[in-house]
PDB file with one MODEL, atoms N, CA, C and O in Angstrom:
MODEL        1
ATOM      1  N   MET A   1      18.389  24.250  -7.054  1.00  0.00           N
ATOM      2  CA  MET A   1      17.818  23.465  -5.981  1.00  0.00           C
ATOM      3  C   MET A   1      17.686  22.019  -6.461  1.00  0.00           C
ATOM      4  O   MET A   1      17.263  21.776  -7.591  1.00  0.00           O
ATOM      5  N   ILE A   2      18.042  21.074  -5.620  1.00  0.00           N
ATOM      6  CA  ILE A   2      17.956  19.658  -5.947  1.00  0.00           C
ATOM      7  C   ILE A   2      16.810  19.051  -5.148  1.00  0.00           C
ATOM      8  O   ILE A   2      16.734  19.207  -3.929  1.00  0.00           O
ATOM      9  N   ALA A   3      15.923  18.359  -5.852  1.00  0.00           N
ATOM     10  CA  ALA A   3      14.773  17.747  -5.192  1.00  0.00           C
ATOM     11  C   ALA A   3      15.189  16.436  -4.525  1.00  0.00           C
ATOM     12  O   ALA A   3      16.067  15.723  -5.013  1.00  0.00           O
ATOM     13  N   ASP A   4      14.548  16.141  -3.418  1.00  0.00           N
ATOM     14  CA  ASP A   4      14.767  14.871  -2.735  1.00  0.00           C
ATOM     15  C   ASP A   4      14.133  13.778  -3.587  1.00  0.00           C
ATOM     16  O   ASP A   4      12.918  13.799  -3.784  1.00  0.00           O
ATOM     17  N   PRO A   5      14.924  12.808  -4.108  1.00  0.00           N
ATOM     18  CA  PRO A   5      14.366  11.799  -5.002  1.00  0.00           C
ATOM     19  C   PRO A   5      13.272  10.950  -4.366  1.00  0.00           C
ATOM     20  O   PRO A   5      12.364  10.494  -5.061  1.00  0.00           O
ATOM     21  N   GLN A   6      13.347  10.732  -3.051  1.00  0.00           N
ATOM     22  CA  GLN A   6      12.317   9.941  -2.395  1.00  0.00           C
ATOM     23  C   GLN A   6      10.970  10.646  -2.486  1.00  0.00           C
ATOM     24  O   GLN A   6       9.937   9.998  -2.654  1.00  0.00           O
ATOM     25  N   VAL A   7      10.979  11.957  -2.375  1.00  0.00           N
ATOM     26  CA  VAL A   7       9.740  12.717  -2.445  1.00  0.00           C
ATOM     27  C   VAL A   7       9.320  12.906  -3.895  1.00  0.00           C
ATOM     28  O   VAL A   7       8.136  12.788  -4.209  1.00  0.00           O
ATOM     29  N   ALA A   8      10.257  13.195  -4.779  1.00  0.00           N
ATOM     30  CA  ALA A   8       9.937  13.471  -6.172  1.00  0.00           C
ATOM     31  C   ALA A   8       9.329  12.267  -6.872  1.00  0.00           C
ATOM     32  O   ALA A   8       8.474  12.439  -7.741  1.00  0.00           O
ATOM     33  N   ASP A   9       9.741  11.054  -6.521  1.00  0.00           N
ATOM     34  CA  ASP A   9       9.255   9.865  -7.206  1.00  0.00           C
ATOM     35  C   ASP A   9       8.105   9.174  -6.481  1.00  0.00           C
ATOM     36  O   ASP A   9       7.617   8.148  -6.954  1.00  0.00           O
ATOM     37  N   SER A  10       7.663   9.706  -5.354  1.00  0.00           N
ATOM     38  CA  SER A  10       6.635   9.015  -4.594  1.00  0.00           C
ATOM     39  C   SER A  10       5.262   9.248  -5.209  1.00  0.00           C
ATOM     40  O   SER A  10       4.974  10.341  -5.697  1.00  0.00           O
ATOM     41  N   PRO A  11       4.406   8.211  -5.186  1.00  0.00           N
ATOM     42  CA  PRO A  11       3.074   8.363  -5.744  1.00  0.00           C
ATOM     43  C   PRO A  11       2.233   9.279  -4.879  1.00  0.00           C
ATOM     44  O   PRO A  11       2.454   9.390  -3.673  1.00  0.00           O
ATOM     45  N   THR A  12       1.288   9.920  -5.491  1.00  0.00           N
ATOM     46  CA  THR A  12       0.365  10.757  -4.740  1.00  0.00           C
ATOM     47  C   THR A  12      -0.973  10.043  -4.654  1.00  0.00           C
ATOM     48  O   THR A  12      -1.323   9.247  -5.525  1.00  0.00           O
ATOM     49  N   ILE A  13      -1.704  10.333  -3.611  1.00  0.00           N
ATOM     50  CA  ILE A  13      -3.026   9.751  -3.448  1.00  0.00           C
ATOM     51  C   ILE A  13      -3.978  10.620  -4.261  1.00  0.00           C
ATOM     52  O   ILE A  13      -4.135  11.809  -3.981  1.00  0.00           O
ATOM     53  N   SER A  14      -4.599  10.036  -5.248  1.00  0.00           N
ATOM     54  CA  SER A  14      -5.459  10.812  -6.142  1.00  0.00           C
ATOM     55  C   SER A  14      -6.887  10.296  -6.083  1.00  0.00           C
ATOM     56  O   SER A  14      -7.218   9.401  -5.305  1.00  0.00           O
ATOM     57  N   ALA A  15      -7.718  10.886  -6.926  1.00  0.00           N
ATOM     58  CA  ALA A  15      -9.111  10.452  -7.017  1.00  0.00           C
ATOM     59  C   ALA A  15      -9.198   9.014  -7.517  1.00  0.00           C
ATOM     60  O   ALA A  15     -10.244   8.380  -7.386  1.00  0.00           O
ATOM     61  N   GLY A  16      -8.107   8.488  -8.091  1.00  0.00           N
ATOM     62  CA  GLY A  16      -8.094   7.126  -8.596  1.00  0.00           C
ATOM     63  C   GLY A  16      -7.735   6.095  -7.545  1.00  0.00           C
ATOM     64  O   GLY A  16      -7.456   4.944  -7.881  1.00  0.00           O
ATOM     65  N   ALA A  17      -7.736   6.486  -6.270  1.00  0.00           N
ATOM     66  CA  ALA A  17      -7.412   5.553  -5.192  1.00  0.00           C
ATOM     67  C   ALA A  17      -8.456   5.680  -4.090  1.00  0.00           C
ATOM     68  O   ALA A  17      -8.897   6.782  -3.763  1.00  0.00           O
ATOM     69  N   ARG A  18      -8.844   4.548  -3.524  1.00  0.00           N
ATOM     70  CA  ARG A  18      -9.862   4.529  -2.473  1.00  0.00           C
ATOM     71  C   ARG A  18      -9.246   4.036  -1.164  1.00  0.00           C
ATOM     72  O   ARG A  18      -8.614   2.979  -1.149  1.00  0.00           O
ATOM     73  N   PRO A  19      -9.418   4.788  -0.050  1.00  0.00           N
ATOM     74  CA  PRO A  19      -8.891   4.327   1.241  1.00  0.00           C
ATOM     75  C   PRO A  19      -9.516   2.984   1.620  1.00  0.00           C
ATOM     76  O   PRO A  19     -10.703   2.753   1.387  1.00  0.00           O
ATOM     77  N   GLN A  20      -8.703   2.102   2.206  1.00  0.00           N
ATOM     78  CA  GLN A  20      -9.177   0.789   2.630  1.00  0.00           C
ATOM     79  C   GLN A  20      -8.953   0.649   4.131  1.00  0.00           C
ATOM     80  O   GLN A  20      -7.817   0.485   4.576  1.00  0.00           O
ATOM     81  N   SER A  21     -10.021   0.712   4.907  1.00  0.00           N
ATOM     82  CA  SER A  21      -9.888   0.488   6.343  1.00  0.00           C
ATOM     83  C   SER A  21      -9.626  -0.997   6.578  1.00  0.00           C
ATOM     84  O   SER A  21      -9.835  -1.824   5.690  1.00  0.00           O
ATOM     85  N   TYR A  22      -9.172  -1.318   7.766  1.00  0.00           N
ATOM     86  CA  TYR A  22      -8.886  -2.712   8.117  1.00  0.00           C
ATOM     87  C   TYR A  22     -10.071  -3.627   7.795  1.00  0.00           C
ATOM     88  O   TYR A  22      -9.884  -4.746   7.316  1.00  0.00           O
ATOM     89  N   HIS A  23     -11.274  -3.154   8.055  1.00  0.00           N
ATOM     90  CA  HIS A  23     -12.466  -3.980   7.834  1.00  0.00           C
ATOM     91  C   HIS A  23     -12.719  -4.254   6.351  1.00  0.00           C
ATOM     92  O   HIS A  23     -13.474  -5.167   6.016  1.00  0.00           O
ATOM     93  N   ASN A  24     -12.102  -3.480   5.463  1.00  0.00           N
ATOM     94  CA  ASN A  24     -12.264  -3.689   4.021  1.00  0.00           C
ATOM     95  C   ASN A  24     -11.127  -4.502   3.411  1.00  0.00           C
ATOM     96  O   ASN A  24     -11.153  -4.782   2.212  1.00  0.00           O
ATOM     97  N   TRP A  25     -10.131  -4.888   4.206  1.00  0.00           N
ATOM     98  CA  TRP A  25      -9.022  -5.682   3.663  1.00  0.00           C
ATOM     99  C   TRP A  25      -9.513  -7.009   3.099  1.00  0.00           C
ATOM    100  O   TRP A  25      -8.852  -7.599   2.244  1.00  0.00           O
ATOM    101  N   ILE A  26     -10.671  -7.489   3.569  1.00  0.00           N
ATOM    102  CA  ILE A  26     -11.227  -8.743   3.076  1.00  0.00           C
ATOM    103  C   ILE A  26     -11.484  -8.665   1.563  1.00  0.00           C
ATOM    104  O   ILE A  26     -11.571  -9.693   0.893  1.00  0.00           O
ATOM    105  N   HIS A  27     -11.603  -7.453   1.036  1.00  0.00           N
ATOM    106  CA  HIS A  27     -11.866  -7.244  -0.391  1.00  0.00           C
ATOM    107  C   HIS A  27     -10.591  -7.113  -1.210  1.00  0.00           C
ATOM    108  O   HIS A  27     -10.662  -6.963  -2.430  1.00  0.00           O
ATOM    109  N   LEU A  28      -9.416  -7.165  -0.565  1.00  0.00           N
ATOM    110  CA  LEU A  28      -8.154  -7.122  -1.306  1.00  0.00           C
ATOM    111  C   LEU A  28      -7.861  -8.501  -1.891  1.00  0.00           C
ATOM    112  O   LEU A  28      -8.135  -9.528  -1.270  1.00  0.00           O
ATOM    113  N   ASN A  29      -7.303  -8.502  -3.085  1.00  0.00           N
ATOM    114  CA  ASN A  29      -6.966  -9.747  -3.770  1.00  0.00           C
ATOM    115  C   ASN A  29      -5.546  -9.674  -4.300  1.00  0.00           C
ATOM    116  O   ASN A  29      -5.051  -8.589  -4.605  1.00  0.00           O
ATOM    117  N   PRO A  30      -4.884 -10.826  -4.413  1.00  0.00           N
ATOM    118  CA  PRO A  30      -3.560 -10.827  -5.043  1.00  0.00           C
ATOM    119  C   PRO A  30      -3.641 -10.166  -6.425  1.00  0.00           C
ATOM    120  O   PRO A  30      -4.554 -10.427  -7.207  1.00  0.00           O
ATOM    121  N   GLY A  31      -2.669  -9.315  -6.694  1.00  0.00           N
ATOM    122  CA  GLY A  31      -2.641  -8.580  -7.956  1.00  0.00           C
ATOM    123  C   GLY A  31      -3.215  -7.178  -7.869  1.00  0.00           C
ATOM    124  O   GLY A  31      -2.979  -6.364  -8.762  1.00  0.00           O
ATOM    125  N   ASP A  32      -3.972  -6.871  -6.801  1.00  0.00           N
ATOM    126  CA  ASP A  32      -4.508  -5.515  -6.638  1.00  0.00           C
ATOM    127  C   ASP A  32      -3.365  -4.525  -6.467  1.00  0.00           C
ATOM    128  O   ASP A  32      -2.388  -4.806  -5.773  1.00  0.00           O
ATOM    129  N   ARG A  33      -3.492  -3.372  -7.097  1.00  0.00           N
ATOM    130  CA  ARG A  33      -2.518  -2.298  -6.946  1.00  0.00           C
ATOM    131  C   ARG A  33      -2.958  -1.414  -5.789  1.00  0.00           C
ATOM    132  O   ARG A  33      -4.122  -1.022  -5.703  1.00  0.00           O
ATOM    133  N   ILE A  34      -2.016  -1.102  -4.896  1.00  0.00           N
ATOM    134  CA  ILE A  34      -2.321  -0.272  -3.735  1.00  0.00           C
ATOM    135  C   ILE A  34      -1.213   0.754  -3.515  1.00  0.00           C
ATOM    136  O   ILE A  34      -0.119   0.647  -4.070  1.00  0.00           O
ATOM    137  N   ILE A  35      -1.525   1.741  -2.698  1.00  0.00           N
ATOM    138  CA  ILE A  35      -0.542   2.697  -2.199  1.00  0.00           C
ATOM    139  C   ILE A  35      -0.508   2.515  -0.690  1.00  0.00           C
ATOM    140  O   ILE A  35      -1.544   2.544  -0.025  1.00  0.00           O
ATOM    141  N   VAL A  36       0.700   2.326  -0.156  1.00  0.00           N
ATOM    142  CA  VAL A  36       0.901   2.095   1.273  1.00  0.00           C
ATOM    143  C   VAL A  36       1.540   3.342   1.867  1.00  0.00           C
ATOM    144  O   VAL A  36       2.568   3.816   1.384  1.00  0.00           O
ATOM    145  N   LYS A  37       0.924   3.866   2.915  1.00  0.00           N
ATOM    146  CA  LYS A  37       1.508   4.985   3.658  1.00  0.00           C
ATOM    147  C   LYS A  37       1.913   4.448   5.030  1.00  0.00           C
ATOM    148  O   LYS A  37       1.068   4.140   5.870  1.00  0.00           O
ATOM    149  N   ARG A  38       3.253   4.343   5.238  1.00  0.00           N
ATOM    150  CA  ARG A  38       3.786   3.872   6.523  1.00  0.00           C
ATOM    151  C   ARG A  38       4.495   5.027   7.215  1.00  0.00           C
ATOM    152  O   ARG A  38       5.046   5.909   6.557  1.00  0.00           O
ATOM    153  N   SER A  39       4.480   5.020   8.509  1.00  0.00           N
ATOM    154  CA  SER A  39       5.152   6.055   9.288  1.00  0.00           C
ATOM    155  C   SER A  39       6.639   6.075   8.950  1.00  0.00           C
ATOM    156  O   SER A  39       7.300   5.037   8.978  1.00  0.00           O
ATOM    157  N   GLY A  40       7.159   7.247   8.631  1.00  0.00           N
ATOM    158  CA  GLY A  40       8.574   7.405   8.346  1.00  0.00           C
ATOM    159  C   GLY A  40       8.953   7.131   6.903  1.00  0.00           C
ATOM    160  O   GLY A  40      10.129   7.217   6.552  1.00  0.00           O
ATOM    161  N   PHE A  41       7.985   6.801   6.058  1.00  0.00           N
ATOM    162  CA  PHE A  41       8.239   6.512   4.648  1.00  0.00           C
ATOM    163  C   PHE A  41       7.351   7.384   3.774  1.00  0.00           C
ATOM    164  O   PHE A  41       6.245   7.751   4.170  1.00  0.00           O
ATOM    165  N   ALA A  42       7.837   7.713   2.591  1.00  0.00           N
ATOM    166  CA  ALA A  42       6.987   8.353   1.591  1.00  0.00           C
ATOM    167  C   ALA A  42       5.953   7.318   1.141  1.00  0.00           C
ATOM    168  O   ALA A  42       6.206   6.119   1.261  1.00  0.00           O
ATOM    169  N   PRO A  43       4.797   7.748   0.626  1.00  0.00           N
ATOM    170  CA  PRO A  43       3.837   6.766   0.099  1.00  0.00           C
ATOM    171  C   PRO A  43       4.511   5.883  -0.947  1.00  0.00           C
ATOM    172  O   PRO A  43       5.281   6.360  -1.781  1.00  0.00           O
ATOM    173  N   GLU A  44       4.206   4.579  -0.888  1.00  0.00           N
ATOM    174  CA  GLU A  44       4.830   3.611  -1.787  1.00  0.00           C
ATOM    175  C   GLU A  44       3.744   2.840  -2.528  1.00  0.00           C
ATOM    176  O   GLU A  44       2.755   2.415  -1.930  1.00  0.00           O
ATOM    177  N   GLN A  45       3.933   2.665  -3.826  1.00  0.00           N
ATOM    178  CA  GLN A  45       2.980   1.906  -4.618  1.00  0.00           C
ATOM    179  C   GLN A  45       3.460   0.464  -4.719  1.00  0.00           C
ATOM    180  O   GLN A  45       4.660   0.206  -4.812  1.00  0.00           O
ATOM    181  N   GLY A  46       2.522  -0.464  -4.702  1.00  0.00           N
ATOM    182  CA  GLY A  46       2.884  -1.868  -4.778  1.00  0.00           C
ATOM    183  C   GLY A  46       1.726  -2.739  -5.216  1.00  0.00           C
ATOM    184  O   GLY A  46       0.647  -2.250  -5.551  1.00  0.00           O
ATOM    185  N   THR A  47       1.972  -4.043  -5.204  1.00  0.00           N
ATOM    186  CA  THR A  47       0.995  -5.037  -5.636  1.00  0.00           C
ATOM    187  C   THR A  47       0.762  -6.035  -4.507  1.00  0.00           C
ATOM    188  O   THR A  47       1.710  -6.585  -3.945  1.00  0.00           O
ATOM    189  N   VAL A  48      -0.506  -6.263  -4.183  1.00  0.00           N
ATOM    190  CA  VAL A  48      -0.848  -7.255  -3.163  1.00  0.00           C
ATOM    191  C   VAL A  48      -0.377  -8.624  -3.654  1.00  0.00           C
ATOM    192  O   VAL A  48      -0.650  -9.015  -4.789  1.00  0.00           O
ATOM    193  N   ASP A  49       0.332  -9.343  -2.787  1.00  0.00           N
ATOM    194  CA  ASP A  49       0.845 -10.660  -3.143  1.00  0.00           C
ATOM    195  C   ASP A  49      -0.014 -11.764  -2.538  1.00  0.00           C
ATOM    196  O   ASP A  49      -0.518 -12.629  -3.255  1.00  0.00           O
ATOM    197  N   GLU A  50      -0.178 -11.734  -1.231  1.00  0.00           N
ATOM    198  CA  GLU A  50      -0.978 -12.745  -0.525  1.00  0.00           C
ATOM    199  C   GLU A  50      -1.800 -12.067   0.558  1.00  0.00           C
ATOM    200  O   GLU A  50      -1.352 -11.097   1.169  1.00  0.00           O
ATOM    201  N   VAL A  51      -3.007 -12.579   0.797  1.00  0.00           N
ATOM    202  CA  VAL A  51      -3.881 -12.089   1.862  1.00  0.00           C
ATOM    203  C   VAL A  51      -4.227 -13.274   2.748  1.00  0.00           C
ATOM    204  O   VAL A  51      -4.588 -14.338   2.245  1.00  0.00           O
ATOM    205  N   SER A  52      -4.122 -13.101   4.072  1.00  0.00           N
ATOM    206  CA  SER A  52      -4.458 -14.196   4.988  1.00  0.00           C
ATOM    207  C   SER A  52      -5.943 -14.533   4.882  1.00  0.00           C
ATOM    208  O   SER A  52      -6.740 -13.717   4.419  1.00  0.00           O
ATOM    209  N   ASP A  53      -6.310 -15.743   5.314  1.00  0.00           N
ATOM    210  CA  ASP A  53      -7.711 -16.180   5.233  1.00  0.00           C
ATOM    211  C   ASP A  53      -8.668 -15.236   5.953  1.00  0.00           C
ATOM    212  O   ASP A  53      -9.787 -15.010   5.493  1.00  0.00           O
ATOM    213  N   ASP A  54      -8.223 -14.682   7.092  1.00  0.00           N
ATOM    214  CA  ASP A  54      -9.089 -13.770   7.842  1.00  0.00           C
ATOM    215  C   ASP A  54      -8.829 -12.303   7.499  1.00  0.00           C
ATOM    216  O   ASP A  54      -9.437 -11.409   8.089  1.00  0.00           O
ATOM    217  N   ALA A  55      -7.928 -12.054   6.547  1.00  0.00           N
ATOM    218  CA  ALA A  55      -7.581 -10.712   6.071  1.00  0.00           C
ATOM    219  C   ALA A  55      -7.028  -9.812   7.174  1.00  0.00           C
ATOM    220  O   ALA A  55      -7.135  -8.589   7.082  1.00  0.00           O
ATOM    221  N   SER A  56      -6.441 -10.400   8.209  1.00  0.00           N
ATOM    222  CA  SER A  56      -5.849  -9.589   9.275  1.00  0.00           C
ATOM    223  C   SER A  56      -4.440  -9.126   8.910  1.00  0.00           C
ATOM    224  O   SER A  56      -3.887  -8.233   9.551  1.00  0.00           O
ATOM    225  N   TYR A  57      -3.865  -9.741   7.877  1.00  0.00           N
ATOM    226  CA  TYR A  57      -2.568  -9.303   7.368  1.00  0.00           C
ATOM    227  C   TYR A  57      -2.458  -9.677   5.892  1.00  0.00           C
ATOM    228  O   TYR A  57      -3.167 -10.559   5.408  1.00  0.00           O
ATOM    229  N   PHE A  58      -1.567  -8.996   5.193  1.00  0.00           N
ATOM    230  CA  PHE A  58      -1.308  -9.337   3.803  1.00  0.00           C
ATOM    231  C   PHE A  58       0.101  -8.902   3.423  1.00  0.00           C
ATOM    232  O   PHE A  58       0.700  -8.043   4.070  1.00  0.00           O
ATOM    233  N   TRP A  59       0.612  -9.511   2.365  1.00  0.00           N
ATOM    234  CA  TRP A  59       1.945  -9.215   1.845  1.00  0.00           C
ATOM    235  C   TRP A  59       1.818  -8.355   0.601  1.00  0.00           C
ATOM    236  O   TRP A  59       0.908  -8.541  -0.207  1.00  0.00           O
ATOM    237  N   VAL A  60       2.746  -7.405   0.454  1.00  0.00           N
ATOM    238  CA  VAL A  60       2.762  -6.489  -0.688  1.00  0.00           C
ATOM    239  C   VAL A  60       4.168  -6.443  -1.270  1.00  0.00           C
ATOM    240  O   VAL A  60       5.149  -6.328  -0.535  1.00  0.00           O
ATOM    241  N   TRP A  61       4.261  -6.533  -2.600  1.00  0.00           N
ATOM    242  CA  TRP A  61       5.528  -6.264  -3.291  1.00  0.00           C
ATOM    243  C   TRP A  61       5.547  -4.767  -3.563  1.00  0.00           C
ATOM    244  O   TRP A  61       4.753  -4.275  -4.365  1.00  0.00           O
ATOM    245  N   ILE A  62       6.442  -4.037  -2.908  1.00  0.00           N
ATOM    246  CA  ILE A  62       6.599  -2.604  -3.148  1.00  0.00           C
ATOM    247  C   ILE A  62       7.404  -2.444  -4.436  1.00  0.00           C
ATOM    248  O   ILE A  62       8.455  -3.065  -4.600  1.00  0.00           O
ATOM    249  N   ASP A  63       6.912  -1.619  -5.336  1.00  0.00           N
ATOM    250  CA  ASP A  63       7.561  -1.425  -6.639  1.00  0.00           C
ATOM    251  C   ASP A  63       9.042  -1.109  -6.483  1.00  0.00           C
ATOM    252  O   ASP A  63       9.419  -0.173  -5.778  1.00  0.00           O
ATOM    253  N   GLY A  64       9.877  -1.905  -7.152  1.00  0.00           N
ATOM    254  CA  GLY A  64      11.314  -1.668  -7.160  1.00  0.00           C
ATOM    255  C   GLY A  64      12.014  -1.955  -5.849  1.00  0.00           C
ATOM    256  O   GLY A  64      13.195  -1.647  -5.694  1.00  0.00           O
ATOM    257  N   GLN A  65      11.296  -2.544  -4.902  1.00  0.00           N
ATOM    258  CA  GLN A  65      11.898  -2.827  -3.607  1.00  0.00           C
ATOM    259  C   GLN A  65      11.631  -4.272  -3.218  1.00  0.00           C
ATOM    260  O   GLN A  65      11.824  -5.185  -4.020  1.00  0.00           O
ATOM    261  N   SER A  66      11.195  -4.470  -2.003  1.00  0.00           N
ATOM    262  CA  SER A  66      11.003  -5.825  -1.500  1.00  0.00           C
ATOM    263  C   SER A  66       9.549  -6.054  -1.103  1.00  0.00           C
ATOM    264  O   SER A  66       8.694  -5.180  -1.244  1.00  0.00           O
ATOM    265  N   ARG A  67       9.308  -7.232  -0.614  1.00  0.00           N
ATOM    266  CA  ARG A  67       7.994  -7.636  -0.136  1.00  0.00           C
ATOM    267  C   ARG A  67       7.888  -7.229   1.324  1.00  0.00           C
ATOM    268  O   ARG A  67       8.810  -7.454   2.108  1.00  0.00           O
ATOM    269  N   ILE A  68       6.749  -6.623   1.689  1.00  0.00           N
ATOM    270  CA  ILE A  68       6.550  -6.209   3.081  1.00  0.00           C
ATOM    271  C   ILE A  68       5.242  -6.798   3.614  1.00  0.00           C
ATOM    272  O   ILE A  68       4.322  -7.107   2.857  1.00  0.00           O
ATOM    273  N   LEU A  69       5.192  -6.939   4.917  1.00  0.00           N
ATOM    274  CA  LEU A  69       4.004  -7.443   5.604  1.00  0.00           C
ATOM    275  C   LEU A  69       3.235  -6.258   6.174  1.00  0.00           C
ATOM    276  O   LEU A  69       3.801  -5.405   6.857  1.00  0.00           O
ATOM    277  N   ILE A  70       1.952  -6.219   5.888  1.00  0.00           N
ATOM    278  CA  ILE A  70       1.057  -5.215   6.462  1.00  0.00           C
ATOM    279  C   ILE A  70       0.104  -5.975   7.385  1.00  0.00           C
ATOM    280  O   ILE A  70      -0.468  -6.988   6.984  1.00  0.00           O
ATOM    281  N   PHE A  71      -0.067  -5.494   8.608  1.00  0.00           N
ATOM    282  CA  PHE A  71      -0.968  -6.178   9.533  1.00  0.00           C
ATOM    283  C   PHE A  71      -1.770  -5.162  10.330  1.00  0.00           C
ATOM    284  O   PHE A  71      -1.363  -4.013  10.503  1.00  0.00           O
ATOM    285  N   HIS A  72      -2.916  -5.614  10.809  1.00  0.00           N
ATOM    286  CA  HIS A  72      -3.796  -4.752  11.584  1.00  0.00           C
ATOM    287  C   HIS A  72      -3.044  -4.204  12.791  1.00  0.00           C
ATOM    288  O   HIS A  72      -2.446  -4.964  13.553  1.00  0.00           O
ATOM    289  N   GLY A  73      -3.074  -2.901  12.961  1.00  0.00           N
ATOM    290  CA  GLY A  73      -2.424  -2.277  14.109  1.00  0.00           C
ATOM    291  C   GLY A  73      -1.016  -1.800  13.841  1.00  0.00           C
ATOM    292  O   GLY A  73      -0.378  -1.265  14.748  1.00  0.00           O
ATOM    293  N   ASP A  74      -0.492  -1.971  12.615  1.00  0.00           N
ATOM    294  CA  ASP A  74       0.881  -1.530  12.348  1.00  0.00           C
ATOM    295  C   ASP A  74       0.965  -0.045  11.983  1.00  0.00           C
ATOM    296  O   ASP A  74       2.060   0.489  11.808  1.00  0.00           O
ATOM    297  N   GLY A  75      -0.180   0.616  11.869  1.00  0.00           N
ATOM    298  CA  GLY A  75      -0.199   2.052  11.592  1.00  0.00           C
ATOM    299  C   GLY A  75      -0.177   2.417  10.118  1.00  0.00           C
ATOM    300  O   GLY A  75      -0.149   3.600   9.778  1.00  0.00           O
ATOM    301  N   SER A  76      -0.189   1.425   9.238  1.00  0.00           N
ATOM    302  CA  SER A  76      -0.177   1.705   7.806  1.00  0.00           C
ATOM    303  C   SER A  76      -1.550   2.155   7.333  1.00  0.00           C
ATOM    304  O   SER A  76      -2.575   1.692   7.834  1.00  0.00           O
ATOM    305  N   ALA A  77      -1.557   3.065   6.360  1.00  0.00           N
ATOM    306  CA  ALA A  77      -2.784   3.464   5.678  1.00  0.00           C
ATOM    307  C   ALA A  77      -2.709   2.890   4.270  1.00  0.00           C
ATOM    308  O   ALA A  77      -1.696   3.026   3.585  1.00  0.00           O
ATOM    309  N   ILE A  78      -3.794   2.247   3.847  1.00  0.00           N
ATOM    310  CA  ILE A  78      -3.835   1.571   2.556  1.00  0.00           C
ATOM    311  C   ILE A  78      -4.866   2.260   1.658  1.00  0.00           C
ATOM    312  O   ILE A  78      -5.987   2.550   2.074  1.00  0.00           O
ATOM    313  N   HIS A  79      -4.453   2.509   0.423  1.00  0.00           N
ATOM    314  CA  HIS A  79      -5.370   3.038  -0.593  1.00  0.00           C
ATOM    315  C   HIS A  79      -5.317   2.089  -1.785  1.00  0.00           C
ATOM    316  O   HIS A  79      -4.246   1.821  -2.328  1.00  0.00           O
ATOM    317  N   LYS A  80      -6.486   1.581  -2.189  1.00  0.00           N
ATOM    318  CA  LYS A  80      -6.562   0.705  -3.350  1.00  0.00           C
ATOM    319  C   LYS A  80      -6.642   1.565  -4.603  1.00  0.00           C
ATOM    320  O   LYS A  80      -7.485   2.456  -4.701  1.00  0.00           O
ATOM    321  N   VAL A  81      -5.753   1.292  -5.570  1.00  0.00           N
ATOM    322  CA  VAL A  81      -5.754   2.031  -6.834  1.00  0.00           C
ATOM    323  C   VAL A  81      -6.871   1.467  -7.697  1.00  0.00           C
ATOM    324  O   VAL A  81      -6.921   0.265  -7.957  1.00  0.00           O
ATOM    325  N   LEU A  82      -7.756   2.332  -8.134  1.00  0.00           N
ATOM    326  CA  LEU A  82      -8.892   1.902  -8.926  1.00  0.00           C
ATOM    327  C   LEU A  82      -8.504   1.732 -10.388  1.00  0.00           C
ATOM    328  O   LEU A  82      -7.706   2.508 -10.913  1.00  0.00           O
ATOM    329  N   PRO A  83      -9.065   0.722 -11.048  1.00  0.00           N
ATOM    330  CA  PRO A  83      -8.723   0.487 -12.465  1.00  0.00           C
ATOM    331  C   PRO A  83      -9.245   1.578 -13.375  1.00  0.00           C
ATOM    332  O   PRO A  83      -9.039   1.522 -14.588  1.00  0.00           O
TER     333      PRO A  83
ENDMDL
END
Protein backbone atom coordinates (compact mmCIF):
# COMPACT_ATOMS: atom_id res chain seq x y z
CA MET A 1 0.00 0.00 0.00
CA ILE A 2 1.32 3.46 -0.89
CA ALA A 3 0.46 6.36 1.39
CA ASP A 4 -0.77 9.65 -0.02
CA PRO A 5 2.23 11.99 0.53
CA GLN A 6 -0.02 14.99 1.14
CA VAL A 7 -1.62 13.19 4.07
CA ALA A 8 1.53 11.46 5.32
CA ASP A 9 3.53 14.70 5.59
CA SER A 10 0.78 16.95 6.93
CA PRO A 11 1.10 18.30 10.47
CA THR A 12 -1.35 17.17 13.08
CA ILE A 13 -3.06 19.44 15.55
CA SER A 14 -1.64 18.48 18.92
CA ALA A 15 -1.69 19.66 22.50
CA GLY A 16 1.15 21.99 21.45
CA ALA A 17 -1.20 24.13 19.34
CA ARG A 18 -3.94 26.52 20.45
CA PRO A 19 -6.96 27.39 18.24
CA GLN A 20 -7.07 31.09 17.33
CA SER A 21 -10.50 32.56 16.64
CA TYR A 22 -10.73 35.67 14.48
CA HIS A 23 -10.98 37.82 17.61
CA ASN A 24 -7.60 36.49 18.80
CA TRP A 25 -5.73 37.26 15.55
CA ILE A 26 -4.73 40.57 17.17
CA HIS A 27 -2.29 38.47 19.25
CA LEU A 28 -0.53 37.01 16.18
CA ASN A 29 2.91 38.42 15.42
CA PRO A 30 5.32 38.06 12.52
CA GLY A 31 7.42 34.96 13.12
CA ASP A 32 4.68 33.05 14.99
CA ARG A 33 4.38 29.42 13.90
CA ILE A 34 0.84 28.35 13.02
CA ILE A 35 -1.10 25.51 11.44
CA VAL A 36 -3.64 26.55 8.80
CA LYS A 37 -6.62 24.34 8.00
CA ARG A 38 -8.22 25.45 4.70
CA SER A 39 -11.10 23.77 2.93
CA GLY A 40 -9.82 21.26 0.38
CA PHE A 41 -6.27 21.21 1.78
CA ALA A 42 -4.48 19.08 4.35
CA PRO A 43 -3.42 21.08 7.44
CA GLU A 44 -0.37 23.18 6.55
CA GLN A 45 2.28 24.55 8.89
CA GLY A 46 3.70 28.00 8.29
CA THR A 47 5.07 31.24 9.69
CA VAL A 48 3.12 34.48 10.09
CA ASP A 49 4.72 37.10 7.86
CA GLU A 50 2.60 40.25 8.22
CA VAL A 51 -0.55 41.14 10.19
CA SER A 52 -2.79 44.07 9.22
CA ASP A 53 -3.18 46.92 11.73
CA ASP A 54 -6.73 45.80 12.58
CA ALA A 55 -5.79 42.08 12.41
CA SER A 56 -8.61 41.38 9.93
CA TYR A 57 -6.12 39.65 7.64
CA PHE A 58 -2.56 38.36 7.70
CA TRP A 59 0.02 36.77 5.41
CA VAL A 60 1.58 33.35 6.08
CA TRP A 61 4.57 31.64 4.48
CA ILE A 62 3.47 28.00 4.17
CA ASP A 63 6.46 25.71 4.72
CA GLY A 64 8.00 24.68 1.41
CA GLN A 65 5.35 26.51 -0.58
CA SER A 66 4.25 30.09 -1.08
CA ARG A 67 2.85 33.00 0.86
CA ILE A 68 -0.92 32.97 1.36
CA LEU A 69 -3.44 35.52 2.58
CA ILE A 70 -5.75 34.58 5.43
CA PHE A 71 -8.72 36.87 6.04
CA HIS A 72 -11.81 36.95 8.21
CA GLY A 73 -14.58 34.93 6.57
CA ASP A 74 -12.37 32.80 4.29
CA GLY A 75 -13.21 29.64 6.25
CA SER A 76 -9.68 28.95 7.47
CA ALA A 77 -9.05 27.55 10.94
CA ILE A 78 -5.86 28.77 12.61
CA HIS A 79 -3.94 27.05 15.39
CA LYS A 80 -0.97 28.82 16.97
CA VAL A 81 1.93 26.44 17.69
CA LEU A 82 3.03 26.94 21.27
CA PRO A 83 6.75 27.25 22.05
